[in-house]
FITOR-342344 format. One record per residue (C-alpha): x negated, y, z negated; residue in one letter. Coordinates in steps of 0.05 Angstrom, whole numbers, plus 5000, padded with zeros to 4 digits. Each point is the difference from the previous one (the first is absolute). Layout:
<rs>
    x    y    z code
    X    Y    Z    A
...
</rs>
This chain:
<rs>
    x    y    z code
 5784 8700 8701    M
 5026 4965 4937    A
 5065 5038 5007    G
 5010 4976 5071    A
 4987 4928 4980    A
 5051 5006 4944    A
 5051 5029 5048    E
 4989 4942 5048    Q
 5010 4950 4944    R
 5064 5035 4980    R
 5027 4995 5071    L
 4978 4927 5004    A
 5040 4985 4937    T
 5063 5024 5035    V
 4985 4954 5059    V
 4992 4942 4953    E
 5065 5017 4964    S
 5044 4993 5061    W
 4978 4929 5014    L
 5062 4956 5016    E
 5048 5059 4992    R
 5065 4981 5035    P
 5016 5043 5061    V
 5058 4992 5048    L
 4989 5031 5069    I
 5060 5011 5046    V
 5003 5034 5068    G
 4977 4999 5071    D
 4950 4943 5010    A
 4962 4996 5066    M
 4942 4965 5032    L
 4936 5038 5019    D
 4964 4968 5059    E
 4930 5022 5019    W
 4971 4979 5067    R
 4926 5013 5010    F
 4976 5001 5071    A
 4939 5017 5042    D
 5003 5045 5061    S
 4944 5015 5049    D
 5038 5022 5062    R
 5063 5034 5026    L
 5053 4964 5040    C
 5012 5016 5073    R
 5074 5014 4992    E
 4992 5058 4953    A
 4948 5037 4958    P
 5011 4951 4943    A
 4950 4955 4965    P
 4999 4926 5014    V
 5002 4965 4932    L
 4974 4932 4980    T
 5032 4976 4935    L
 4948 4975 4950    R
 5036 4996 4934    R
 5070 5006 4971    R
 5018 5014 4927    I
 5069 5001 4968    S
 5014 5034 4934    A
 5059 5018 4958    A
 5026 5071 5012    G
 5048 5049 4969    G
 5034 4974 4937    A
 4964 4934 5010    A
 4932 5034 4997    N
 5021 5036 4936    T
 5017 4932 4971    A
 4933 4972 5023    V
 4964 5059 4967    N
 5038 4990 4935    V
 4980 4926 4999    A
 4928 5016 5020    A
 4995 5051 4943    L
 5021 4947 4950    G
 5075 5011 4995    G
 5053 4947 5008    R
 5033 5021 5066    A
 5067 4977 5026    V
 5024 5024 5068    L
 5073 5004 5020    V
 5011 5022 5072    A
 5035 4978 5063    P
 4954 4962 5047    V
 5017 4975 5069    G
 5003 4926 5019    A
 4944 5009 5051    D
 4925 4989 5009    V
 4983 5067 4968    A
 5043 4980 4940    G
 4962 4935 4994    D
 4934 5037 5002    E
 5024 5049 4948    L
 5020 4942 4954    H
 4929 4972 5008    D
 4970 5067 4982    C
 5042 5004 4937    L
 4983 4928 4980    D
 4925 5012 5009    R
 5003 5063 4958    A
 5037 4966 4942    G
 5064 5041 5008    V
 5064 4966 4977    W
 5037 4998 5066    D
 5074 5012 4988    R
 5014 5029 5069    T
 5067 4988 5033    V
 5003 4967 5068    N
 5038 5043 5050    Q
 5013 4961 5065    P
 5010 5045 5060    G
 4964 5059 4967    R
 4927 5002 5020    P
 4944 5011 4951    T
 4970 5070 5010    P
 4930 4995 5030    V
 4946 5053 5012    K
 4950 4974 5050    R
 4936 5039 5008    R
 4950 4989 5057    M
 4929 5023 4986    L
 4936 5004 5040    A
 4936 5024 4970    G
 5036 5008 4934    N
 5046 5052 5032    Q
 5075 4990 5002    I
 5020 5005 5073    L
 5074 4988 4992    L
 5053 4977 4950    R
 5062 4960 5018    E
 5057 5000 4950    D
 5055 4947 5003    S
 5061 4993 4957    G
 5059 5047 5010    D
 5019 5040 4937    P
 5070 5004 5029    E
 5009 4925 4990    D
 5039 5008 4935    A
 5008 4943 4951    L
 5068 4966 5007    D
 5047 4990 4942    H
 4972 4931 4985    D
 4929 5025 5003    G
 5014 5056 4951    V
 5034 4951 4952    A
 4941 4952 5002    R
 4951 5057 4990    L
 5038 5024 4938    L
 5001 4929 4973    T
 4925 4994 5011    A
 4989 5066 4964    L
 5040 4979 4939    S
 4968 4931 4997    C
 4929 5026 5009    A
 5011 5052 4945    T
 5021 4946 4951    E
 4945 4953 5023    E
 4948 5054 4985    L
 5032 5016 4934    R
 4998 4927 4979    A
 4928 4991 5023    A
 4980 5061 4959    A
 5033 4976 4937    G
 5060 5046 5004    G
 4961 5062 5019    E
 5036 5046 5049    A
 4963 4998 5067    P
 4975 5058 5041    T
 5036 5018 5065    L
 4966 5028 5062    V
 5046 5024 5057    V
 4968 5007 5069    C
 5050 5032 5048    D
 4968 5014 5067    Y
 5064 5008 5040    G
 4999 4932 5032    L
 5068 4978 4975    G
 4981 4955 4942    A
 5034 5044 4948    L
 5070 5018 5024    P
 5049 5040 4957    A
 5027 4939 4961    P
 4930 4979 4980    V
 4981 5071 4980    R
 5064 5005 4959    A
 4985 4934 4965    W
 4930 5024 4981    L
 5027 5065 4973    V
 5054 4964 4960    D
 4950 4950 4972    N
 4946 5051 4983    R
 5001 4980 4927    E
 4975 4930 5016    R
 4931 5028 5017    Y
 4951 5033 4953    A
 4960 5039 5053    T
 5026 5018 5069    V
 4956 5024 5057    A
 5029 5028 5065    L
 4965 5009 5066    D
 5051 5022 5052    A
 4999 5036 5067    H
 5065 5034 4981    D
 5002 5015 4926    L
 5069 5030 5006    A
 5029 4930 5008    D
 4980 4982 4929    W
 5036 5052 4958    R
 5020 4969 4934    G
 4944 4948 4995    L
 4961 5042 4949    A
 4932 4969 5018    P
 4940 5003 4955    T
 4956 5021 5058    V
 5009 5019 5073    V
 4942 5001 5049    T
 5022 5041 5061    P
 4952 5020 5054    S
 4992 5074 5013    F
 5050 4996 5058    A
 5051 4961 4959    E
 4996 5050 4942    A
 5007 5058 5048    T
 5061 4969 5033    R
 5034 4990 4933    L
 4989 5073 4979    L
 5024 5025 5067    A
 5064 4961 4994    R
 5011 5017 4927    A
 5003 5075 5016    G
 4981 5055 4952    G
 4989 5073 4991    T
 4942 5043 5020    T
 4951 5012 4944    R
 4971 5070 4995    P
 4926 5004 5010    T
 4948 5054 5005    G
 4932 5009 5030    G
 4974 4937 5033    T
 5035 4951 4955    E
 5030 4939 5032    L
 5072 5010 5023    H
 5049 4945 5022    L
 5068 5010 5028    E
 5055 4958 5031    H
 5075 5009 5012    P
 5052 4982 4947    D
 5030 4946 5045    S
 4974 4953 5053    D
 5041 5011 5063    P
 5023 4936 5033    V
 4987 5026 5070    D
 4933 5033 4989    G
 4936 4996 4961    P
 4987 5033 4933    S
 4934 5034 4992    E
 4953 5005 4942    M
 4942 5046 5010    T
 4937 5013 4960    A
 4977 5072 5006    G
 4977 5063 4964    V
 5068 5034 4999    A
 5073 4987 5018    P
 5009 5002 5075    G
 4926 4992 5016    A
 4986 4977 5071    V
 4978 4928 5006    R
 4938 4986 5040    A
 5010 4955 5059    D
 4985 4928 4988    S
 4977 4945 5046    T
 5047 4947 5026    A
 5020 4951 4946    P
 4976 4929 4997    V
 5027 4943 4958    G
 5060 4955 4993    E
 5074 5014 5008    P
 5040 4977 4940    I
 5071 4977 4991    R
 5050 5057 5000    G
 4953 5053 5027    E
 4965 5012 5065    G
 4930 5008 4972    R
 4964 5023 4938    V
 4926 4998 5009    A
 4934 5032 4981    L
 4970 5038 5058    T
 4934 4980 5028    G
 4964 5059 4968    D
 5021 4974 4931    G
 5029 5068 4982    L
 5075 4995 5012    S
 5059 4953 4997    V
 5054 5009 5052    T
 5064 4965 5018    G
 5074 4999 5005    T
 5025 5021 4931    G
 4936 5033 4976    V
 4940 5041 5021    T
 4943 5014 4952    V
 4941 5041 5022    N
 4941 5011 4954    T
 4962 5045 5048    R
 5043 5059 4980    A
 4966 5026 4938    G
 4926 4999 4991    E
 4975 4945 4954    G
 5066 4963 4997    V
 4993 4924 5006    D
 5045 4940 4991    R
 4977 4987 4929    A
 5016 5071 4978    V
 5067 4995 5035    L
 5016 4934 4965    A
 4978 5025 4932    E
 5046 5060 5005    S
 5061 4956 5010    R
 4989 4941 4953    L
 5053 5024 4950    A
 5051 5005 5056    E
 4982 4932 5026    L
 5009 4970 4931    R
 5068 5034 4994    A
 5025 4977 5068    H
 4977 4928 4991    T
 5015 4992 4926    G
 4930 4970 4992    A
 4956 5006 4939    D
 4939 5002 5044    V
 4990 5025 5072    V
 4937 4980 5038    A
 4995 5035 5067    V
 4950 4962 5042    T
 4957 5040 5049    L
 4971 4945 5043    D
 4923 5003 4998    T
 5004 5064 4958    E
 5022 4963 4938    G
 5063 5017 4961    A
 5034 5050 4955    V
 5035 4972 4939    V
 5047 5034 4951    G
 5038 4977 4938    G
 5045 5028 4947    A
 4945 5044 4970    D
 4999 5041 5064    G
 4925 4992 5008    E
 4980 4980 5071    P
 4944 4950 5008    R
 4959 5000 5064    R
 4963 4939 5024    S
 4954 4994 5061    H
 4982 4947 5050    S
 4946 4990 5051    T
 5020 5014 5072    P
 5000 4936 5042    V
 5024 4980 5070    P
 5075 4990 5002    A
 4991 4926 5016    S
 4966 4991 4932    H
 5058 5031 4961    A
 5059 4957 5022    V
 5034 4977 4937    G
 4958 5043 4952    A
 5065 5031 4976    G
 5024 4931 4980    D
 4938 4990 4958    A
 5011 5069 4968    Y
 5073 4983 4985    L
 4983 4932 4970    A
 4946 5027 4954    A
 5041 5061 4979    M
 5059 4955 4984    T
 4960 4949 4960    L
 4965 5055 4960    A
 5065 5035 4981    L
 5033 4933 4984    A
 4942 4987 4953    A
 5015 5067 4965    D
 4936 5033 5025    A
 4999 5077 4995    P
 5016 5034 5065    L
 4928 5026 5012    P
 4975 4929 4992    T
 5052 4972 5047    A
 4984 5053 5052    A
 4926 4985 4996    Q
 5009 4925 5008    L
 5049 5008 5057    A
 4953 5045 5039    Q
 4941 4954 4986    L
 5040 4939 5024    A
 5018 5035 5065    A
 4930 5027 5011    T
 4961 4934 4992    I
 5045 4964 5050    T
 4984 5043 5061    V
 4930 4974 5016    S
 5019 4963 5063    D
 5053 4992 5053    T
 5062 4961 4979    G
 5058 5002 4951    T
 4976 5024 4933    C
 5002 4956 4938    V
 4967 5018 4933    C
 4980 4942 4955    R
 4994 5002 4926    R
 4927 4979 5001    D
 4983 5054 5051    D
 5034 5052 4957    L
 4963 4978 4938    L
 4934 4998 5038    A
 5013 5072 5023    A
 5007 5017 4927    L
 4932 4968 4986    G
 5031 4944 4960    Q
 4980 4926 5004    P
 5055 4952 5019    T
 5010 4928 4981    N
 5003 4980 5074    T
 4950 5043 5035    T
 4999 4947 5055    S
 5040 4939 5016    H
 4969 4932 4982    P
 4974 4959 5057    A
 5042 4939 4980    L
 5073 5020 5004    V
 5069 4969 5001    G
 5053 5008 5053    G
 5037 5057 4965    E
 4937 5039 4985    E
 4977 4990 5071    L
 5064 5033 5025    D
 4985 5063 4959    A
 4927 5000 5023    I
 5019 4995 5073    V
 5052 5056 4992    A
 4947 5044 4968    E
 4951 4990 5057    H
 5054 5008 5053    R
 5020 5067 4970    E
 4926 5021 5003    A
 4999 4982 5075    G
 4950 4943 4992    R
 4999 4940 5047    S
 5008 4931 4970    I
 4965 4937 5023    V
 5027 4932 4979    F
 4972 4930 5004    T
 5013 4934 4967    N
 4969 4932 4989    G
 4980 4947 4950    C
 4928 5026 4989    F
 4985 4935 4963    D
 4924 5003 4998    V
 4978 5072 5012    L
 4941 5004 5048    H
 4963 5049 5045    R
 5049 4989 5057    G
 5057 5023 4955    H
 4962 5062 4977    V
 4982 5020 5071    R
 5071 4989 5023    Y
 5029 5042 4944    L
 4950 5056 5011    E
 5021 5003 5073    Q
 5073 5000 4980    A
 4990 5057 4951    R
 4967 5041 5054    A
 5066 5000 5039    L
 5037 5044 4950    G
 5000 5037 4934    D
 5023 4944 4954    L
 4991 4925 5003    L
 5050 4954 4966    I
 4984 4926 4997    V
 5055 4950 4987    A
 4976 4933 4972    V
 5038 4934 5004    N
 5019 4971 4932    S
 4972 4932 4980    D
 5065 4966 5019    G
 5001 5034 5067    S
 4928 4979 5014    V
 5016 4927 4983    R
 5058 5001 5049    R
 4957 5030 5055    L
 4933 4965 4988    K
 5015 4936 4964    G
 4998 4972 4928    P
 4925 5012 4992    D
 5006 5075 5008    R
 4990 5051 4974    P
 4932 4989 4971    V
 5005 5064 4959    N
 5065 5020 4965    P
 5035 5064 5022    V
 4977 5038 4938    E
 4927 4990 5021    D
 5014 5013 5074    R
 5037 5065 4985    G
 4948 5025 4951    T
 4942 4990 5049    L
 5038 5034 5057    L
 5018 5059 4954    A
 4926 5009 4984    A
 4983 5014 5072    L
 4989 5074 5015    A
 5037 4994 5067    C
 5064 4972 4967    V
 5047 5050 4969    D
 5055 4955 4974    H
 5014 4925 4994    V
 5069 4969 4993    V
 5019 4927 4993    V
 5059 4970 5039    F
 5034 4933 4990    E
 5030 4990 5069    E
 4964 4966 5057    D
 5009 5062 5043    S
 4984 5072 4981    P
 5062 5025 5038    A
 5035 5027 4937    A
 4938 5040 4980    L
 4992 5026 5070    I
 5072 5024 4998    E
 4986 5036 4933    A
 4933 5030 5018    V
 5014 5017 5073    R
 4926 5002 5017    P
 4972 5047 5053    D
 4951 4945 5019    V
 5008 4925 4988    Y
 4935 4961 5005    V
 4987 4926 5010    K
 4935 4962 5011    G
 4990 4962 5065    G
 4979 5002 5072    D
 5070 4997 5029    Y
 5039 5060 5027    P
 5045 5038 4951    P
 5062 4977 5038    E
 4990 4930 4972    L
 5001 5023 4927    V
 5067 4973 4972    P
 5012 5064 4961    E
 4988 5046 5060    A
 5074 5010 5020    P
 5018 5020 4929    L
 4942 5048 4993    V
 5015 5034 5066    R
 5074 5005 4983    R
 4980 5038 4937    L
 4957 5048 5041    G
 4931 4970 4986    G
 4945 4971 5044    Q
 4967 4931 4997    V
 4924 4990 5003    R
 4960 4935 5001    T
 4928 5000 4977    L
 4949 4949 5022    G
 4965 4950 4955    Y
 4930 5004 4971    V
 4967 4939 5032    P
 4992 4938 4956    D
 5038 5031 4943    R
 5065 4968 4977    S
 5029 4975 4935    T
 5010 4930 5028    S
 4928 4995 5024    A
 4974 5023 4933    I
 5043 4949 4962    I
 4976 4944 5047    E
 4928 5019 4988    R
 5011 5001 4925    I
 5033 4931 5002    R
 4946 4973 5045    S
 4946 5026 4954    H
 5036 4970 4940    S
 5003 4932 5035    Q
 4925 5003 5015    D
 4985 5013 4926    L
 5050 4948 4975    S
 4992 4935 5039    P
 5051 4965 4957    H
 5055 5046 5021    V
 5049 4964 5046    D
 4991 5020 5073    D
 5062 5035 5022    R
 5021 5032 5064    E
 5009 5076 4990    P
 5071 5023 4997    D
 5023 5018 5070    P
 5024 5067 4975    S
 4928 5019 4985    L
 4985 4999 5074    R
 5045 5060 5012    T
 4959 5061 5016    H
 5036 5064 4980    T
 4962 5062 4981    Q
 5044 5017 4940    A
 5012 4928 4977    S
</rs>
């Protein structure tokens, strides 16, 4: 037991050591959109479910999600990527800002931001719609601006780190963000980066980069070996045998077969499922989880009793290192974990817990981010592999795009953190990070605002009802100056420090933020609440903020008053009582503003 605790402390030390480490991420950035719907009937036109949209979540995807994971794990993340001048691009910028990523993306008018839209019902993905054509190549000007952004971001990170060479992460998913001139620039400028991590669908495109680590999936590793060619290795008995032709014919597929002997007959496999990729018709894992088929490569692990993907990957780690020029190769095996090999030739096997596919979207990005940060912090390879697998594993607890946070990783290691929970009273910047965290976790956010000058039972009941409408309640409080402009020179009775502290002490309130403006519109834009709540007995359509909230995808609710409970009435009673006790006090007409009856005043 003591040994396990010591091991966890050792791993936690590495997590602490990579705090604020500079990392430049470049590649294919995209937007992940999740649409959660209910369905209780089929439509008449076809045997298809009728869906009622209940909630929509947007998250950074691809290279952008890798950048978000680097930032969430405590690194200093800078993203350079082409992003379209469109609504999806605007949402992606918002995701990056909320996550604390330095956004150095390059605007590409006329080239849409790639989007993956998933529609779910009952937590089951029913369909996915992809937009953004990988054939939309960057024009000459776009490439030039991307190269300028790369160079500037590299020097910006170096300066921020006191002259330390930054780490580079390349995310090439075949969507056109890394054309040949950009790849050539990165290869030519390799010496400007201390650690280089590469995650690419087609590793053959990156010869000469000499990365520190590559993290291919099993299919990507297989494809590279099939293209690289090789000779048949003799084998005896039931040992694993792999073979493929010396060349990859242009007009036909190469084949790489796992079996017990050369020429062994492959067992038939089921029809492949998965995604076509650029340059090839399809490379996909079959539904039985036992074989990978596609134009350019076929791998079947049924042939040969006891052969599995991990054994297959372990047997070829040295070749993968040779073909990629990488110091470390980590072959990821989806929910089966990963196989990692370094210069010592000793394979390391890590395991994961099987989860639904909708829970694992982006888990590879978390793996890549943690592996990169650990190696950049000079952690031994076994330690880096452990932390990477742990980061990927703890992110897959729910549906959505996976993000691993530093505090979650430390908590999984049994270590206390300085910020086990966010404070109730927060500033605007901290609120952005809090909202992003809860959005990534799929939680619904309720937002309300008001002066809350003299806290009373009506306020408490109102806030309890608001909290019941979602998973998180954020209360925005008018500053003292804002209250004076709205209510008159005699208000507020209590300064904002007191008002905020009392609200934060309520169990139903999760976070309190102060705003200076007369309207909460700017905060609503930043928070994008799922539900916006106001007090009153009028319809939601009359709430001034209603059009803004609905444009952002939220709903507006109004909650009724608690009878005979308002701040103005309480102040009037106090003043009246004070006058009764002090007959020498000048009789004065109450300020007209005190006659205003607003639940959150």
